[in-house]
Structure formats: C-alpha cells, structure tokens
C-alpha angles and dihedrals in degrees: 000000000000124000124231121208109254099189120131111296111203113224115191119019148135117269140190115206117188123194138170116262137022128277121235109240092247089070094055091092088063087068098048112174093019130095117238114199125184109217125211091239092068095262132108131217126212112198136178149074120328118196099216145326092286090056090049091053088049091055091049090049090054091054090048091050089053090052094241115151112236115230104174146347117203128180106215131192132188091286101039135273115005117237118234118258111272091239093049113130087216095058112115129190126225092196117111116229118225 
C-alpha cells in the first residue's frame, strides 16, 4: 500500500507565477481575475488569488499549453512568501549537521 503525504494543503491563496517570455494581449482573458505583468528581463509574472490547488494546476496547465517555460511558483501572503508547514514531507533544511 502506498502512502500519501497528509501535511497541510493550503486551499485558497495568492500566488505569483513567473515564466519565460511575454504573453500576447489576446491571451490575457485566459487569466481572468489575475494580473499579468511583462517584466523588462524577458519574463512575465501572473499574480492574484487562486481558489484552490485544482485551480492552481489549471493555471499551470494553461502556461504549459502556451509553451511558456515555468520559472517559479510562489504562494504569497500579506507578509511575503508563506513557509511550508513544519510537518510537511517536502520541507528541507539548509542547516549542516555536525
């Protein structure tokens, strides 16, 4: 029997998704309710509220379908990036052990 991670799964949240390239204005409607910003470094940033993990995966699928290389996905709160739950199986430590 396989095990499934049971750590906290955030539902709704605000995200910033950065990808390589710029979107043509005709694709902006695909990201209704989100802000799409073309950056001067050749990347673009999609920001805004995402209802749940399924909606986040849907956004990522749209970028994939457009052939845009994903650079980063960050869940942001009022004070910046949210830290992973302490019991998260995906939490890694940068501390060196003696």
